C-alpha positions as CSV (number, residue, x, y, z in Angstrom):
1,X,-47.5,-23.4,11.1
2,X,-45.6,-20.2,11.6
3,X,-48.8,-18.2,12.1
4,X,-49.9,-20.5,15.0
5,X,-46.5,-20.3,16.6
6,X,-46.3,-16.6,16.5
7,X,-49.8,-16.2,17.8
8,X,-48.7,-17.8,21.1
9,X,-46.1,-15.0,21.7
10,X,-46.8,-11.8,23.4
11,X,-43.8,-9.8,22.1
12,X,-44.8,-6.3,23.3
13,X,-45.7,-7.4,26.8
14,X,-42.7,-9.7,27.2
15,X,-39.5,-7.6,26.4
16,X,-37.4,-10.1,28.3
17,X,-38.0,-12.9,25.8
18,X,-34.7,-14.0,24.2
19,X,-36.0,-13.2,20.7
20,X,-36.6,-9.6,21.9
21,X,-32.9,-9.2,22.6
22,X,-31.9,-10.1,19.0
23,X,-30.4,-7.3,16.9
24,X,-32.5,-6.0,14.1
25,X,-30.1,-7.4,11.5
26,X,-30.4,-11.0,12.8
27,X,-34.2,-10.6,13.2
28,X,-34.4,-9.5,9.6
29,X,-32.4,-12.6,8.5
30,X,-34.7,-14.9,10.4
31,X,-37.7,-13.2,8.7
32,X,-36.0,-13.6,5.3
33,X,-35.5,-17.4,5.8
34,X,-39.1,-17.7,7.0
35,X,-40.3,-15.9,3.8
36,X,-38.4,-18.4,1.7
37,X,-40.1,-21.4,3.4
38,X,-43.7,-20.2,3.5
39,X,-44.4,-19.3,-0.1
40,X,-47.2,-21.8,-0.3
41,X,-48.8,-20.9,3.0
42,X,-52.2,-19.3,3.1
43,X,-50.6,-16.2,4.7
44,X,-46.9,-15.6,3.7
45,X,-44.5,-15.0,6.5
46,X,-43.8,-11.3,5.7
47,X,-47.4,-10.4,6.4
48,X,-47.5,-12.4,9.7
49,X,-44.3,-10.9,11.2
50,X,-45.2,-7.4,10.1
51,X,-48.4,-7.6,12.2
52,X,-46.9,-9.2,15.3
53,X,-45.6,-6.2,17.1
54,X,-44.4,-2.6,16.4
55,X,-40.7,-3.5,16.4
56,X,-41.2,-6.5,14.1
57,X,-43.3,-4.4,11.7
58,X,-40.6,-1.7,11.6
59,X,-37.9,-4.3,10.8
60,X,-40.1,-6.0,8.2
61,X,-41.0,-2.8,6.4
62,X,-37.4,-1.7,6.3
63,X,-36.2,-5.0,4.9
64,X,-36.9,-4.8,1.2
65,X,-35.6,-8.2,0.2
66,X,-38.1,-9.8,2.7
67,X,-40.9,-8.9,0.2
68,X,-39.1,-10.2,-2.9
69,X,-40.8,-13.7,-2.9
70,X,-43.9,-13.1,-5.0
71,X,-46.3,-16.1,-5.2
72,X,-49.5,-16.9,-7.0
73,X,-51.2,-20.3,-6.3
74,X,-54.3,-22.2,-7.5
75,X,-57.0,-21.0,-7.3
76,X,-56.2,-17.4,-8.2
77,X,-58.0,-14.9,-6.0
78,X,-58.3,-11.2,-5.5
79,X,-56.4,-11.5,-2.2
80,X,-53.4,-12.8,-4.0
81,X,-53.4,-9.7,-6.3
82,X,-53.6,-7.4,-3.2
83,X,-50.8,-9.1,-1.4
84,X,-48.6,-9.3,-4.6
85,X,-49.2,-5.6,-5.2
86,X,-48.1,-4.8,-1.6
87,X,-45.0,-7.0,-1.9
88,X,-44.0,-5.4,-5.2
89,X,-44.2,-2.0,-3.6
90,X,-42.4,-3.0,-0.4
91,X,-39.6,-4.9,-2.2
92,X,-38.5,-1.5,-3.5
93,X,-35.7,-2.1,-6.0
94,X,-34.7,-5.6,-4.8
95,X,-34.6,-8.4,-7.4
96,X,-37.8,-10.5,-7.5
97,X,-38.3,-14.2,-7.0
98,X,-41.5,-15.2,-8.7
99,X,-43.5,-18.4,-8.2
100,X,-46.7,-19.2,-10.2
101,X,-48.1,-22.6,-9.3
102,X,-51.5,-22.9,-11.0
103,X,-51.6,-26.7,-11.1
104,X,-55.0,-28.0,-10.2
105,X,-54.7,-30.5,-7.3
106,X,-57.3,-32.7,-9.1
107,X,-54.8,-33.2,-12.0
108,X,-57.0,-31.5,-14.5
109,X,-55.1,-31.5,-17.8
110,X,-58.1,-30.5,-20.0
111,X,-57.4,-27.3,-21.9
112,X,-61.1,-26.2,-21.7
113,X,-62.5,-25.8,-19.2
114,X,-59.8,-25.4,-16.6
115,X,-59.6,-23.6,-13.3
116,X,-56.8,-21.4,-14.5
117,X,-57.2,-19.6,-17.9
118,X,-55.4,-17.3,-20.2
119,X,-57.3,-14.4,-18.8
120,X,-55.9,-15.2,-15.3
121,X,-52.4,-15.3,-16.7
122,X,-52.9,-12.1,-18.6
123,X,-54.0,-10.2,-15.5
124,X,-51.0,-11.5,-13.5
125,X,-48.6,-10.4,-16.2
126,X,-50.1,-7.0,-16.4
127,X,-49.6,-6.6,-12.6
128,X,-46.0,-7.7,-12.8
129,X,-45.0,-6.1,-16.1
130,X,-43.7,-2.8,-14.6
131,X,-41.4,-4.7,-12.4
132,X,-40.1,-7.4,-14.7
133,X,-36.8,-5.7,-15.2
134,X,-36.2,-6.7,-11.5
135,X,-37.0,-10.4,-12.2
136,X,-34.2,-12.6,-10.8
137,X,-35.9,-16.0,-10.7
138,X,-39.2,-17.4,-12.0
139,X,-40.9,-20.7,-11.6
140,X,-44.2,-21.2,-13.6
141,X,-46.0,-24.5,-13.2
142,X,-49.2,-25.1,-15.3
143,X,-51.4,-28.0,-16.3
144,X,-52.4,-26.7,-19.7
145,X,-50.8,-24.8,-22.6
146,X,-53.1,-21.8,-23.2
147,X,-52.0,-19.8,-20.1
148,X,-48.3,-20.7,-20.8
149,X,-48.8,-19.4,-24.4
150,X,-50.3,-16.2,-22.9
151,X,-47.2,-15.8,-20.7
152,X,-44.9,-16.2,-23.8
153,X,-47.0,-13.9,-25.9
154,X,-47.6,-11.2,-23.3
155,X,-43.8,-10.9,-22.6
156,X,-42.9,-10.5,-26.3
157,X,-42.9,-6.7,-26.2
158,X,-41.4,-5.7,-22.9
159,X,-40.4,-2.1,-22.7
160,X,-36.9,-2.9,-21.7
161,X,-33.8,-3.6,-23.8
162,X,-32.8,-6.7,-21.7
163,X,-33.5,-8.5,-18.5
164,X,-30.1,-8.3,-16.8
165,X,-31.3,-9.5,-13.3
166,X,-32.8,-12.8,-14.5
167,X,-30.7,-15.7,-13.4
168,X,-33.0,-18.7,-13.2
169,X,-36.1,-19.5,-15.3
170,X,-38.3,-22.6,-15.1
171,X,-41.4,-23.0,-17.3
172,X,-43.4,-26.2,-16.9
173,X,-46.4,-27.6,-18.6
174,X,-46.8,-30.6,-16.3
175,X,-48.1,-33.2,-18.7
176,X,-45.3,-35.7,-19.5
177,X,-47.5,-37.9,-21.7
178,X,-46.9,-35.7,-24.7
179,X,-43.3,-37.2,-24.8
180,X,-44.6,-40.5,-26.1
181,X,-43.3,-41.5,-29.5
182,X,-45.9,-40.5,-32.2
183,X,-47.7,-37.9,-30.0
184,X,-48.3,-34.5,-31.5
185,X,-48.5,-31.1,-29.7
186,X,-51.9,-30.0,-28.6
187,X,-53.6,-27.6,-29.0
188,X,-52.4,-27.3,-32.6
189,X,-53.7,-23.7,-33.1
190,X,-51.2,-22.6,-30.4
191,X,-48.3,-24.7,-31.7
192,X,-46.2,-21.9,-33.4
193,X,-43.1,-21.1,-31.3
194,X,-42.4,-17.8,-29.8
195,X,-39.0,-16.3,-28.8
196,X,-38.4,-16.2,-25.1
197,X,-39.2,-12.7,-23.9
198,X,-39.3,-11.6,-27.5
199,X,-35.7,-12.5,-28.1
200,X,-34.2,-9.7,-26.0
201,X,-30.8,-10.5,-24.4
202,X,-30.8,-12.4,-21.1
203,X,-27.2,-11.9,-20.1
204,X,-27.5,-13.1,-16.5
205,X,-29.6,-16.2,-17.2
206,X,-27.6,-19.2,-16.0
207,X,-30.3,-21.8,-15.4
208,X,-33.1,-22.6,-17.8
209,X,-35.6,-25.4,-17.5
210,X,-38.3,-26.0,-20.1
211,X,-40.6,-28.8,-19.2
212,X,-43.2,-29.4,-22.0
213,X,-42.6,-25.8,-23.1
214,X,-41.2,-25.1,-26.5
215,X,-39.8,-21.8,-27.7
216,X,-38.4,-20.4,-30.9
217,X,-35.3,-22.6,-30.8
218,X,-33.5,-20.9,-33.7
219,X,-33.8,-17.5,-31.9
220,X,-32.7,-18.9,-28.5
221,X,-29.0,-19.2,-29.2
222,X,-28.6,-15.5,-29.6
223,X,-30.3,-14.5,-26.4
224,X,-29.1,-17.3,-24.2
225,X,-25.4,-17.0,-24.1
226,X,-24.4,-17.6,-20.5
227,X,-26.2,-20.7,-19.5
228,X,-24.5,-23.0,-17.0
229,X,-27.5,-25.4,-16.6
230,X,-30.1,-26.4,-19.2
231,X,-33.0,-28.8,-18.8
232,X,-35.3,-29.9,-21.6
233,X,-38.1,-32.4,-20.5
234,X,-41.1,-34.1,-21.9
235,X,-41.7,-32.2,-25.2
236,X,-44.0,-33.5,-27.9
237,X,-41.8,-34.8,-30.7
238,X,-43.1,-32.3,-33.3
239,X,-42.0,-29.3,-31.3
240,X,-38.5,-30.5,-30.3
241,X,-35.5,-28.6,-31.6
242,X,-33.7,-30.1,-34.6
243,X,-30.2,-31.4,-34.0
244,X,-28.9,-28.2,-35.7
245,X,-31.0,-25.9,-33.5
246,X,-30.0,-27.9,-30.4
247,X,-26.3,-27.8,-31.3
248,X,-26.5,-24.0,-31.8
249,X,-28.2,-23.6,-28.5
250,X,-25.5,-25.6,-26.7
251,X,-22.6,-23.9,-28.6
252,X,-24.1,-20.5,-27.7
253,X,-23.4,-21.2,-24.0
254,X,-19.7,-21.9,-23.8
255,X,-19.8,-22.3,-20.0
256,X,-22.5,-24.9,-19.8
257,X,-21.9,-27.3,-16.9
258,X,-25.2,-29.2,-16.5
259,X,-27.4,-30.7,-19.2
260,X,-30.6,-32.7,-18.8
261,X,-32.5,-34.1,-21.7
262,X,-35.4,-36.2,-20.6
263,X,-38.0,-37.5,-23.0
264,X,-36.9,-34.8,-25.5
265,X,-34.1,-36.1,-27.7
266,X,-33.5,-33.6,-30.5
267,X,-34.5,-34.9,-34.0
268,X,-32.1,-35.3,-36.9
269,X,-30.1,-37.8,-38.9
270,X,-27.5,-39.8,-36.9
271,X,-24.2,-38.0,-36.9
272,X,-25.5,-35.2,-39.1
273,X,-24.6,-32.5,-36.5
274,X,-21.9,-32.5,-33.9
275,X,-23.3,-31.4,-30.5
276,X,-20.4,-30.1,-28.6
277,X,-20.1,-28.8,-25.0
278,X,-16.5,-28.5,-24.0
279,X,-17.1,-27.5,-20.4
280,X,-20.0,-29.9,-19.7
281,X,-19.4,-32.0,-16.5
282,X,-22.9,-33.4,-15.7
283,X,-25.2,-35.0,-18.3
284,X,-28.6,-36.6,-17.7
285,X,-30.4,-38.5,-20.4
286,X,-33.9,-39.9,-19.9
287,X,-35.2,-41.6,-23.1
288,X,-38.6,-42.8,-24.3
289,X,-37.2,-44.7,-27.3
290,X,-33.8,-46.3,-27.1
291,X,-33.1,-46.0,-30.8
292,X,-33.7,-42.2,-30.6
293,X,-31.4,-42.1,-27.7
294,X,-28.6,-43.9,-29.6
295,X,-29.0,-41.5,-32.5
296,X,-28.7,-38.5,-30.2
297,X,-25.7,-39.9,-28.2
298,X,-23.8,-40.7,-31.3
299,X,-23.7,-36.9,-32.1
300,X,-22.4,-35.8,-28.7
301,X,-19.0,-34.3,-27.9
302,X,-18.6,-33.9,-24.1
303,X,-14.8,-34.2,-23.4
304,X,-15.0,-32.9,-19.8
305,X,-17.9,-35.1,-18.6
306,X,-17.6,-36.3,-15.0
307,X,-21.1,-37.4,-14.1
308,X,-23.6,-39.4,-16.3
309,X,-27.2,-40.3,-15.5
310,X,-29.3,-42.6,-17.7
311,X,-32.9,-43.5,-17.3
312,X,-35.6,-45.3,-19.3
313,X,-38.6,-43.1,-18.6
314,X,-41.1,-44.9,-20.9
315,X,-42.3,-47.3,-18.3
316,X,-42.7,-44.4,-15.8
317,X,-45.1,-42.8,-18.3
318,X,-46.9,-46.0,-18.9
319,X,-46.4,-48.8,-16.4
320,X,-47.8,-51.3,-18.9
321,X,-44.8,-50.8,-21.1
322,X,-41.8,-53.1,-20.4
323,X,-38.4,-51.7,-19.8
324,X,-36.5,-51.6,-23.1
325,X,-33.3,-53.4,-23.8
326,X,-30.8,-50.5,-23.6
327,X,-27.8,-52.7,-24.5
328,X,-27.2,-50.7,-27.7
329,X,-27.2,-47.5,-25.8
330,X,-24.5,-48.7,-23.3
331,X,-22.5,-50.1,-26.2
332,X,-22.8,-46.7,-27.9
333,X,-21.3,-45.0,-24.8
334,X,-18.6,-47.6,-24.5
335,X,-17.5,-47.1,-28.1
336,X,-17.0,-43.3,-27.5
337,X,-13.4,-42.2,-27.7
338,X,-11.7,-40.3,-24.9
339,X,-12.0,-37.2,-26.9
340,X,-15.8,-37.4,-27.3
341,X,-17.2,-38.8,-24.0
342,X,-14.4,-40.2,-21.8
343,X,-16.1,-42.9,-19.8
344,X,-12.8,-43.8,-18.2
345,X,-12.7,-40.4,-16.5
346,X,-16.3,-40.5,-15.2
347,X,-16.5,-40.0,-11.4
348,X,-20.3,-40.6,-10.9
349,X,-22.9,-42.9,-12.6
350,X,-26.6,-43.2,-12.2
351,X,-28.6,-46.0,-14.0
352,X,-32.3,-46.0,-13.4
353,X,-34.6,-48.6,-15.0
354,X,-31.8,-49.5,-17.4
355,X,-32.0,-53.0,-18.8
356,X,-29.1,-54.6,-20.7
357,X,-27.5,-58.0,-21.3
358,X,-24.9,-59.3,-18.8
359,X,-22.3,-59.2,-21.5
360,X,-22.9,-55.6,-22.3
361,X,-23.0,-54.6,-18.6
362,X,-19.7,-56.4,-18.0
363,X,-18.0,-54.6,-20.9
364,X,-19.5,-51.2,-19.8
365,X,-18.4,-51.4,-16.2
366,X,-14.9,-52.5,-17.2
367,X,-14.4,-49.1,-18.9
368,X,-15.4,-47.1,-15.8
369,X,-12.0,-47.2,-14.1
370,X,-12.5,-43.8,-12.3
371,X,-16.1,-44.0,-11.1
372,X,-16.2,-43.5,-7.3
373,X,-19.9,-43.4,-6.8
374,X,-23.0,-45.1,-8.3
375,X,-26.7,-45.0,-7.9
376,X,-28.4,-48.1,-9.4
377,X,-31.9,-49.4,-9.6
378,X,-32.7,-53.1,-9.3
379,X,-32.7,-53.5,-13.1
380,X,-28.9,-53.7,-12.8
381,X,-27.7,-57.0,-11.4
382,X,-25.1,-56.4,-8.7
383,X,-23.2,-59.4,-9.8
384,X,-21.9,-57.2,-12.7
385,X,-19.8,-55.3,-10.1
386,X,-18.3,-58.4,-8.5
387,X,-14.6,-59.2,-9.3
388,X,-14.2,-62.1,-11.7
389,X,-11.0,-63.9,-12.7
390,X,-8.9,-61.4,-10.8
391,X,-10.5,-58.4,-12.6
392,X,-12.5,-55.9,-10.6
393,X,-15.1,-53.8,-12.5
394,X,-15.0,-50.1,-11.5
395,X,-11.9,-50.5,-9.2
396,X,-12.3,-47.0,-7.8
397,X,-15.9,-47.4,-6.7
398,X,-16.4,-46.6,-3.0
399,X,-20.0,-45.3,-2.7
400,X,-23.0,-47.3,-3.9
401,X,-26.7,-46.5,-3.5
402,X,-29.0,-49.3,-4.7
403,X,-32.8,-49.4,-5.0
404,X,-34.2,-52.9,-4.7
405,X,-37.4,-54.7,-3.8
406,X,-35.8,-57.2,-1.4
407,X,-32.6,-58.6,-3.0
408,X,-30.6,-58.5,0.2
409,X,-28.5,-61.5,-0.8
410,X,-27.0,-59.8,-3.9
411,X,-26.0,-56.8,-1.8
412,X,-24.3,-58.9,0.8
413,X,-22.5,-61.0,-1.8
414,X,-21.2,-57.8,-3.6
415,X,-20.0,-56.2,-0.4
416,X,-18.1,-59.3,0.8
417,X,-16.7,-60.1,-2.7
418,X,-15.2,-56.7,-3.2
419,X,-13.8,-56.6,0.3
420,X,-12.1,-60.0,-0.3
421,X,-10.5,-58.8,-3.5
422,X,-9.3,-55.6,-1.9
423,X,-11.6,-53.2,-3.8
424,X,-14.0,-52.5,-0.9
425,X,-17.1,-50.4,-0.9
426,X,-16.8,-47.8,1.9
427,X,-20.4,-46.5,1.8
428,X,-23.3,-48.7,0.8
429,X,-26.9,-47.5,1.1
430,X,-29.7,-49.9,0.0
431,X,-33.3,-48.7,-0.2
432,X,-35.7,-51.7,0.0
433,X,-39.4,-51.7,-0.5
434,X,-39.8,-54.2,2.3
435,X,-37.6,-55.3,5.2
436,X,-35.1,-58.0,4.1
437,X,-35.3,-61.4,5.7
438,X,-32.0,-61.0,7.6
439,X,-31.2,-57.4,7.9
440,X,-28.5,-58.2,10.5
441,X,-26.2,-59.7,7.8
442,X,-26.3,-56.5,5.9
443,X,-25.8,-54.4,9.0
444,X,-22.8,-56.5,10.0
445,X,-21.3,-55.9,6.5
446,X,-21.6,-52.1,7.1
447,X,-24.6,-51.5,4.9
448,X,-27.0,-48.7,5.6
449,X,-30.5,-50.1,5.0
450,X,-33.6,-47.9,4.4
451,X,-37.1,-49.4,4.1
452,X,-39.2,-47.1,1.9
453,X,-42.8,-48.1,1.4
454,X,-43.8,-44.9,-0.4
455,X,-44.9,-46.9,-3.5
456,X,-47.7,-48.4,-1.4
457,X,-51.0,-46.6,-0.6
458,X,-50.8,-43.3,1.2
459,X,-52.2,-44.9,4.4
460,X,-49.2,-47.2,4.7
461,X,-46.5,-44.8,3.4
462,X,-43.4,-44.8,5.6
463,X,-39.7,-44.8,5.6
464,X,-37.2,-45.9,8.3
465,X,-33.5,-46.8,8.3
466,X,-31.1,-49.3,10.0
467,X,-27.5,-48.3,10.5
468,X,-24.5,-50.0,12.1
469,X,-20.8,-49.2,12.3
470,X,-18.7,-50.5,9.4
471,X,-16.6,-53.5,10.3
């Protein structure tokens, strides 16, 4: 802990310590980095360093951006209000970086009662409201909807024409189970959407993440015109944007580069609306229902795509659910023309918990002529990447990360086969859940092996790696 380390120093009585010879500018930079890393600590770093010695206090109080990291954590207390009020004053006119993490460590998702309520959110917003025009970044993490609704409603009538400093916003209702097919949003009486910050312009907002949080989608396109990164995750199906609303949102941000849609495929008839993002380079799709995913993908137009990530998230939400057959989804991608989603120009591919027939996988991988790096889970048989009849799938592939239970033989076979056919893998990293029977064979083949038992009980959780020089 920073507090414990600093308590062992006697700065005033030891002027010859190396740290005492640092110039104020470098000292301020160190304090700033410490402030970034201690937001969840009981006592944030700015308060510790400002009470260590006279010089440190002078430096801290004259460094306005040291106090910009405003944090509130569960459970909310009067001490947090006092500290936040001091930091708001000491940060002067510097942009603010706000963190509200009111998640109950006991994973309490019950709306009523809950340890953090709408009243708590209302009091925090009223403290912050005079300074919101300085807001540069905000992360709000909640278990329940009522306080999130309060945040959205309390910020409807800000006394500012816009929020020009806001660059990054992440709003999370951390309950992914609403994304199950057939679920409806709860509580129903707070279901009606609200415009983000009342619909005022957010000209500097480049990153927006909405996890289980819906807004007035039809109003969003007009206020969100400069997004470069958009993430929609785990919404209840009945509050998702329609295909038309989603298409308008995407079209309203002509410089969009990163898009993640996880458990939140927009609704609409297949092909009824073209969803076009001409500059999009990275696309992540996590689906609960493979048919919905196919319907969504069939409407996409991402001609500049370079990185694709696909994941079946249904089994993650409910381990009793089997991994779906995603063959029709891979076939849908493979059928896309070079002017819609150019698979032949992809450079990076991530497939997690994707299950498909061998025939479909073979056809899919043959299209990926430019992919240089892959991240695969064990649901993908590595034999699909081995050369066959003189044809090498993914001939440009050089870097592979593979998550497996203990399938060391398939890894060794793939590495040797591609080397023999002169399409070698240069970097192979395999993450096993238990140590393979003969790790030396993999090491001799140049494979980096990590044993990760984090899926076991916390008492046995560990991770360690084996590495050798490539042959």
